[in-house]
N, C-alpha and C positions, 0 to 999 in steps of 0.2 A: 505493500499499500504506501511507504512513504517513496517507495523507488516511483510510481505513477507519478505520487504527489510533485519528485522533482522536478520527472519528464514536463511536467502538465504548465510547473512555474516559468520552466524556461522556455518551453513554447510560448510562454503569455509576453517574458519578456523579449525575445524576440520579435513576434509580432508589434508589441508596441516602438520597439527598438526601429524596424525598419519603417514601419508606418510614419513614426516621429520627423525621420528623414526623407520624405516624400519630397519630391522637387516641386509640386506645386498642388492645389488644390480645386483645379480647374481648367477646365481645357485654354492655351495659351494662342492666341489665334496674331502673336507679332507678324508684324510683315517681315518678310526679311529684305526687301531692299524699300528706301524712303528717297524720296524724291518731291521736288516742288518745282515748276516749269510753269513760263508763261512769258507773254508778249508785253513790252511797254513801249506804247508805239509805234509797235512794227520791230523791237528789236529784242532777239530771241533771249532772254535769262533761265538760269537755271541752276538747280541745285541737289547732292545728292544728302545733302544733310538738314532737312528741315526739323523744326522742333513743333512737337502737339502737344499740348498740354491741359487739364482741365484749370475753369476758371474761378478761383474764390472758393477752391477745396470744394467742386459743385462736381456730382459726377452727369451734370446734363446741360452742360455749356463747355466748349472745347474754346483752343486757342489754336490755330495754325499760322504758323510763324517762320519765311521764308527770307535767309540773309542770299544777297546776293553780291560781295566785295561793300561799297558803302551805299545797298542801296537794301532795303526789307519792305516784304509784304507782310501784312496782321492781317489775318483773318481772325474775327470770332461767330460763334455761332452760337444760340441759347438755346434751350430746347433740342438739343439737336435729335434729330431723327432723319433715316432715310427722306428724303425730297428735296425739294427745290425754297431756297431762301432769297427773297427781296432785299435788295440792297437799301440804308436808307429811307425805306418805308415809316410811316409812323410809331408800327410797333416794334421798329428796328429787328429783323429778324436777323440781318446779318450785318454787321461792322466790318470795317473794311478799309484800312490806309495805306496807302503807298507813302514810303520814306526815303529822302532820299537825303545823304548824309556829306555829299561832293561838297566842305569848307562845310558853312552853317546847314545844319538840319533844317529841311522842308519837308513840311507834312499836309499829302493829300489825301482827303477825307473822301470815302464815294461817295457818289451823288445817288448814280440809279446802277443797275446791273441783277445780276445773281452769283449765288454759289449753291449748286446741287450737289449734294450726300449722293452719292452713286452706293455707298455701303458702310454702315457702322454695327460696327462687333467689341467684343469683351478683347480692348489694348489696342485697335485699329479702325484707321478713318481712312476713302478714298473719296475723292471727287473732284470735280469741275468748277471753273468760275470764269466769268467776265464781268468788269464793271469801267467807269467812269468817274474819276476823281478829279477834284478840286482844291487846289489850292486858296483862300479867301482872301490871303495879303499879298501876294504878288498877282493874282488874277490869271491863274496859268490852269489849265488842266492835264492829265495824262489818262491815256484809254491803254486799260490793260485786256487781252485778250489770249485765247487758248490755254489758262491757266488750267492747270489739273495739278493734283497732292497724291501722294500715300504715303501716309505717316502712323506712324505708333505713338500709342499714350499711356503714359507711366499708369499706375493705379491711381485710382482717385483716393483722396486721403479726406476724407469727411471727418471733420470732428464732432465726437458721440454729445 
């Protein structure tokens, strides 16, 4: 009886040990290749190192950021789901900016266009976008076309 109890305890210990060291508790849907690309006034910009994050510790709003040397595009989608989000509407479904930092920083705010989320799953988001931006201070615009992205998101850090 003691031998059976000892074997049983060893089996329970091993089971607990292997389960405690498991790699993850759910499916890992991370993308193997990340990218963001777009055309700014017809000039192609691309990066294989975009940043994706949740906005303000929420798991319903995301940022996608692409940096191209001294230029950057930021996309904020609130209440993310698969579908199309209009830029700069009354509801602010998608908030976008194009920033040029060649010398002084010049921020162009999205005034119209759309962002389409093609897929959104645990840890990854893909989509397309096109929009027009405007800088009110210097009265110039930038047209962003043929935008597409594929980015991983970190785990949401939602406070308790």
